[in-house]
C-alpha positions as CSV (number, residue, x, y, z in Angstrom):
1,M,15.8,-18.5,11.9
2,K,17.9,-15.4,11.2
3,K,14.8,-13.3,10.6
4,R,13.4,-14.4,14.0
5,I,16.6,-13.7,15.8
6,L,16.8,-10.2,14.2
7,A,13.1,-9.6,15.2
8,A,13.9,-10.5,18.8
9,L,16.9,-8.3,18.9
10,L,15.0,-5.4,17.5
11,V,12.1,-5.8,20.0
12,F,14.8,-6.0,22.8
13,V,16.2,-2.7,21.6
14,A,12.8,-1.2,21.5
15,L,12.0,-2.2,25.1
16,L,15.3,-0.7,26.2
17,T,14.6,2.5,24.2
18,G,11.2,2.7,25.7
19,C,12.6,3.0,29.2
20,S,14.1,6.4,28.3
21,R,11.3,7.9,26.2
22,K,10.4,11.4,27.1
23,E,7.6,13.8,26.2
24,T,8.5,16.7,24.0
25,T,8.7,20.1,25.5
26,G,6.9,22.1,22.8
27,Q,10.1,22.7,20.9
28,W,9.6,19.7,18.5
29,P,11.1,19.4,16.0
30,S,14.6,20.5,17.0
31,Q,16.5,18.0,14.9
32,K,16.5,16.2,11.6
33,I,13.8,13.7,10.9
34,E,14.7,10.3,9.4
35,I,12.3,8.4,7.2
36,D,13.1,4.6,6.7
37,V,11.5,3.7,3.4
38,C,10.8,-0.1,3.3
39,Y,10.8,-0.3,-0.5
40,T,13.6,0.3,-3.1
41,A,14.6,3.7,-4.4
42,G,12.7,5.0,-7.4
43,G,9.4,3.2,-6.6
44,T,6.1,4.8,-5.7
45,A,6.7,4.5,-1.9
46,D,10.2,6.1,-2.3
47,T,9.1,9.0,-4.6
48,V,6.1,9.8,-2.5
49,A,8.1,9.9,0.7
50,R,10.8,12.2,-0.9
51,Q,8.2,14.6,-2.2
52,L,6.2,14.6,1.0
53,S,9.3,15.3,3.1
54,A,10.5,18.0,0.8
55,L,7.2,19.9,1.1
56,M,6.6,19.0,4.8
57,S,10.2,20.4,5.7
58,Q,9.0,23.8,4.8
59,Q,6.0,23.4,7.2
60,L,8.1,21.9,10.0
61,S,11.2,24.1,9.5
62,T,13.6,21.1,9.7
63,T,15.3,18.7,7.2
64,F,14.7,15.1,6.4
65,N,17.0,12.1,5.8
66,L,15.5,9.3,3.8
67,V,17.0,5.8,4.0
68,N,15.9,2.8,1.9
69,V,15.7,-0.3,4.3
70,T,14.3,-3.2,2.3
71,G,13.7,-6.8,3.3
72,G,11.2,-9.0,5.2
73,S,8.2,-7.5,3.5
74,G,9.0,-4.2,5.0
75,S,9.4,-5.6,8.5
76,I,13.1,-4.9,8.7
77,A,12.5,-1.2,8.3
78,G,9.4,-1.4,10.6
79,Q,11.2,-2.9,13.4
80,Q,14.1,-0.5,13.0
81,V,11.6,2.4,13.3
82,Y,9.9,0.8,16.2
83,A,13.2,0.2,18.0
84,A,14.1,3.9,17.7
85,A,12.9,6.4,20.3
86,H,9.3,7.1,19.9
87,D,9.9,10.8,19.9
88,G,8.7,11.7,16.4
89,Y,12.1,11.8,14.8
90,T,11.9,8.3,13.0
91,W,9.1,7.6,10.5
92,L,8.4,4.5,8.4
93,G,7.8,5.3,4.6
94,D,5.5,2.6,3.3
95,V,2.2,1.6,1.7
96,A,-0.9,1.1,3.9
97,H,-1.0,-2.7,3.6
98,T,2.8,-3.0,4.4
99,V,2.4,-4.2,8.0
100,S,-0.6,-6.5,7.3
101,G,1.3,-9.8,7.1
102,W,4.2,-9.4,9.6
103,R,2.5,-11.4,12.3
104,T,1.2,-14.2,10.2
105,L,4.5,-14.5,8.3
106,G,6.3,-14.7,11.6
107,Y,8.4,-11.7,10.8
108,A,7.5,-9.4,13.6
109,D,5.0,-9.0,16.4
110,L,3.8,-5.6,15.2
111,G,0.7,-4.5,13.4
112,W,-0.9,-1.3,12.0
113,E,-2.2,-0.5,15.5
114,D,1.3,0.0,16.7
115,F,1.6,3.1,14.5
116,Y,-0.3,6.2,13.3
117,G,-0.7,6.0,9.6
118,F,-0.5,9.2,7.4
119,Y,-1.4,8.5,3.8
120,A,-1.2,11.2,1.3
121,T,-2.0,9.6,-2.0
122,S,-3.8,6.7,-3.6
123,S,-4.1,4.9,-7.0
124,P,-6.9,2.7,-8.0
125,Y,-6.3,-0.9,-9.4
126,V,-6.7,-1.3,-13.1
127,L,-7.1,-4.3,-15.4
128,F,-5.1,-4.2,-18.6
129,V,-3.9,-6.1,-21.6
130,S,-1.3,-5.2,-24.3
131,G,-2.0,-2.5,-26.8
132,N,-2.5,-5.0,-29.6
133,S,-4.6,-7.4,-27.7
134,P,-7.8,-8.6,-29.3
135,Y,-9.7,-7.9,-26.1
136,Q,-11.3,-4.4,-26.1
137,T,-13.4,-4.9,-22.9
138,A,-13.2,-6.6,-19.6
139,Q,-16.1,-8.8,-20.5
140,Q,-14.4,-10.0,-23.6
141,L,-11.3,-10.9,-21.5
142,F,-13.4,-12.6,-18.8
143,D,-15.2,-14.7,-21.5
144,A,-12.0,-15.7,-22.9
145,M,-10.7,-16.8,-19.4
146,R,-13.8,-19.0,-18.9
147,G,-12.9,-20.7,-22.1
148,D,-9.2,-21.0,-21.2
149,P,-8.7,-21.3,-17.4
150,S,-4.9,-21.7,-18.0
151,M,-4.5,-18.2,-19.4
152,K,-1.5,-16.5,-17.9
153,W,-1.7,-13.3,-16.0
154,G,1.3,-11.4,-14.6
155,N,1.6,-9.9,-11.1
156,A,4.1,-8.2,-8.8
157,G,5.3,-11.3,-7.1
158,L,4.2,-14.2,-5.0
159,G,2.6,-12.9,-1.8
160,S,2.4,-9.3,-3.0
161,I,-0.7,-7.3,-2.5
162,N,-1.0,-7.1,-6.2
163,Q,-1.0,-10.9,-6.6
164,L,-3.4,-11.4,-3.7
165,T,-6.0,-8.8,-4.8
166,G,-5.8,-10.1,-8.4
167,S,-6.5,-13.6,-7.1
168,L,-9.3,-12.2,-5.0
169,M,-10.7,-10.6,-8.1
170,L,-10.7,-13.9,-9.9
171,E,-12.4,-15.7,-6.9
172,K,-15.1,-13.1,-6.8
173,L,-15.9,-13.5,-10.5
174,D,-15.6,-17.3,-10.4
175,L,-12.7,-17.3,-12.8
176,K,-9.4,-19.2,-13.0
177,G,-6.0,-18.1,-14.2
178,N,-2.4,-19.1,-14.4
179,S,-0.5,-16.7,-12.0
180,V,3.0,-15.7,-13.1
181,P,5.0,-13.7,-10.5
182,Y,7.5,-11.0,-11.5
183,D,9.6,-8.5,-9.6
184,G,7.0,-5.8,-9.2
185,G,4.0,-4.5,-11.0
186,R,5.9,-2.6,-13.5
187,S,7.8,-5.7,-14.5
188,A,4.6,-7.6,-15.0
189,A,3.3,-4.9,-17.2
190,I,6.4,-5.1,-19.4
191,K,5.7,-8.8,-19.7
192,V,2.1,-8.1,-20.9
193,V,3.6,-5.8,-23.6
194,A,6.0,-8.5,-24.6
195,G,3.2,-11.0,-24.9
196,E,4.6,-13.3,-22.2
197,V,1.3,-13.1,-20.2
198,T,-2.1,-12.0,-21.4
199,W,-3.2,-9.5,-18.8
200,S,-2.2,-8.0,-15.4
201,W,-3.7,-6.0,-12.6
202,C,-1.9,-3.2,-10.7
203,G,-2.1,0.4,-9.5
204,L,-2.7,2.9,-12.2
205,S,0.4,4.9,-11.1
206,D,2.7,2.0,-12.0
207,I,1.6,1.8,-15.7
208,L,0.2,5.2,-16.6
209,D,3.0,6.0,-19.1
210,L,2.5,2.7,-20.8
211,A,-1.2,3.4,-21.2
212,Q,-0.5,6.8,-22.6
213,S,2.1,5.4,-25.1
214,G,-0.4,2.8,-26.2
215,D,1.7,-0.2,-25.1
216,I,-1.1,-1.4,-23.0
217,R,-4.8,-0.9,-23.0
218,I,-6.7,-0.5,-19.7
219,L,-10.0,-2.5,-19.8
220,G,-11.4,-1.4,-16.4
221,I,-10.6,0.6,-13.3
222,C,-11.6,-0.6,-9.8
223,D,-13.1,2.8,-8.9
224,S,-16.5,4.4,-8.9
225,S,-15.6,6.8,-11.6
226,P,-14.3,6.1,-15.1
227,R,-11.0,7.5,-16.2
228,E,-9.8,9.4,-19.4
229,I,-6.6,8.1,-20.9
230,D,-4.7,10.4,-23.3
231,C,-3.3,7.8,-25.5
232,A,-0.9,8.4,-28.4
233,K,-3.0,5.8,-30.4
234,G,-6.3,7.6,-29.6
235,N,-7.9,8.7,-26.4
236,Y,-10.3,6.5,-24.6
237,T,-12.4,6.3,-21.5
238,V,-11.7,3.4,-19.0
239,P,-15.0,2.3,-17.6
240,S,-15.5,1.5,-13.9
241,L,-15.4,-2.3,-13.2
242,L,-17.8,-1.6,-10.3
243,D,-20.6,-0.7,-12.6
244,D,-20.8,-4.2,-14.2
245,Y,-19.1,-6.1,-11.4
246,P,-20.3,-4.7,-8.0
247,E,-18.9,-7.7,-6.2
248,L,-15.4,-6.1,-6.8
249,S,-16.2,-3.2,-4.4
250,D,-14.0,-4.6,-1.7
251,L,-11.0,-4.1,-4.0
252,Q,-11.7,-0.3,-4.3
253,G,-9.4,2.1,-2.4
254,L,-6.7,-0.3,-1.3
255,L,-3.4,1.5,-2.4
256,Y,-2.3,4.3,-0.3
257,W,1.2,5.7,0.1
258,G,2.6,7.8,2.9
259,F,4.2,7.1,6.3
260,R,3.7,6.0,9.8
261,V,4.9,7.1,13.2
262,S,5.0,5.0,16.4
263,R,1.6,5.2,18.1
264,D,3.0,6.4,21.4
265,T,4.8,9.3,19.9
266,P,4.1,12.4,22.1
267,A,0.8,14.0,21.3
268,D,2.2,17.4,20.6
269,A,4.6,16.0,18.0
270,V,1.8,14.0,16.4
271,A,-0.4,17.2,16.2
272,K,2.4,19.1,14.5
273,I,3.0,16.3,12.1
274,R,-0.7,16.1,11.3
275,D,-0.9,19.9,10.6
276,A,2.2,19.8,8.4
277,F,0.8,16.8,6.5
278,Q,-2.6,18.2,6.0
279,S,-1.2,21.5,4.7
280,T,1.0,19.6,2.4
281,V,-1.6,17.4,0.9
282,D,-3.9,20.5,0.4
283,S,-1.1,22.3,-1.5
284,K,-1.0,23.0,-5.3
285,E,2.5,21.5,-5.4
286,W,1.2,18.2,-4.1
287,A,-1.7,18.1,-6.5
288,Q,0.7,18.7,-9.4
289,F,3.1,16.0,-8.2
290,C,0.2,13.5,-8.0
291,Q,-1.2,14.3,-11.4
292,T,2.3,13.6,-13.0
293,K,2.5,10.2,-11.4
294,G,-1.1,9.0,-12.0
295,L,-1.9,9.4,-8.3
296,E,-4.7,11.0,-6.5
297,P,-4.2,13.4,-3.4
298,A,-5.7,12.0,-0.3
299,A,-5.5,13.0,3.4
300,I,-6.0,9.6,5.1
301,I,-5.5,10.1,8.9
302,G,-7.3,9.3,12.2
303,T,-10.1,6.7,12.3
304,E,-10.3,6.5,8.5
305,S,-6.6,5.5,8.4
306,D,-7.2,2.9,11.1
307,E,-10.1,1.4,9.3
308,I,-8.4,1.1,6.0
309,C,-5.3,-0.5,7.6
310,A,-7.6,-3.0,9.4
311,K,-9.4,-3.8,6.2
312,L,-6.1,-4.3,4.4
313,E,-5.0,-6.7,7.2
314,S,-8.0,-8.9,6.5
315,I,-7.3,-9.1,2.8
316,Y,-3.5,-9.5,3.1
317,A,-3.2,-11.9,6.0
318,W,-5.8,-14.2,4.8
319,G,-4.6,-14.1,1.3
320,L,-1.1,-15.1,2.4
321,Y,-2.6,-17.9,4.5
322,D,-4.9,-19.2,1.8
323,A,-2.0,-19.3,-0.7
324,G,0.1,-21.3,1.6
325,I,2.7,-18.6,1.9
326,S,2.2,-18.0,5.7
327,T,1.5,-20.8,8.1
328,I,0.1,-18.8,11.1
329,N,-3.7,-18.7,11.0
330,P,-4.9,-15.1,11.0
331,A,-7.8,-16.3,13.2
332,D,-5.1,-16.6,16.0
333,Y,-5.0,-12.8,15.9
334,Q,-8.7,-12.3,15.6
335,I,-8.3,-11.1,12.1
336,P,-11.6,-11.6,10.2
337,R,-12.0,-12.5,6.5
338,I,-12.9,-9.5,4.3
339,E,-16.4,-10.9,3.8
340,D,-16.8,-10.8,7.6
341,F,-15.0,-7.5,8.1
342,S,-16.5,-4.6,10.2
343,F,-14.8,-1.9,12.1
344,P,-13.5,-2.2,14.8
345,A,-12.5,-5.7,13.7
346,N,-11.5,-7.3,16.9
347,D,-10.5,-6.6,20.5
348,R,-7.0,-5.5,19.5
349,T,-8.4,-2.9,17.1
350,A,-10.8,-1.6,19.8
351,A,-7.9,-1.3,22.3
352,A,-5.7,0.7,19.9
353,Q,-4.6,4.0,21.3
354,A,-6.9,6.7,19.9
355,W,-5.5,9.5,17.7
356,P,-4.9,12.7,19.7
357,E,-7.4,15.5,19.1
């Protein structure tokens, strides 16, 4: 009830704010920009937003103020950003899937089509076990899971994108597992090392250092290319899961970090944001930052950003519903299941305001 009251208040404020929105006059930006990061300090979303803003400040000749606003699966920060004036001075720091479940969870009547998404880096999902595990390949692990459907696997929490995509992987491979939720992908990895669970699945950026130290061993990467791991216990090549399990292709390219701005932000401000974003992502400094974090530079904007966000909405909203975490049927919002996905996905997608040229 409290969440619904807060949502109603924020939408009401947004409507009042909208009455006084103004087009910019070509002098944008003329003040500090605030980024409301909807995840905790120190996480990937937070560090990406801080590094992006530090580099983009040079391009835009302004300063940034970053505020961590957590809660409601990111919807508290999202509604706060949407309630602010849509003038380009308030951004949402998030992950591309963040808004995907707000409607079906009843948190906020907002979706990806209410924002322009700028995503600057990505990380593929990886499947891993402890460094001393007897399983040396994904196939060995899968064979063991078929023999023991109760085998425990750790994930970032009930209803997290990590848990939902891991469950989707099992479904696609006709496997069973005992899901154990933790407080984040990193926490789940620590439990793999401790032997509390047998395996886990998360973004490479969350556990790269554990792979390099040899505390975990990565058995496969959900990407078209293999990956070299410089491991203290001996370097090795992580094979692509897609080579042997092409049915997992829907799980490729799902983790993207960056920020959003309200979709009716004046076009001239969006154009300047876009130029500064592109220059930053193309920079040597950004490439170096990504390399140290196990991330890959990306410049996901325009129609490509919209399509990725729409795809994530299908995976996330239906995953929550099928797991019984949300009670609102995604079909009520014309959200297709991932196996039926095409872009544009529905009338709402087709009606979304186009990106400015």
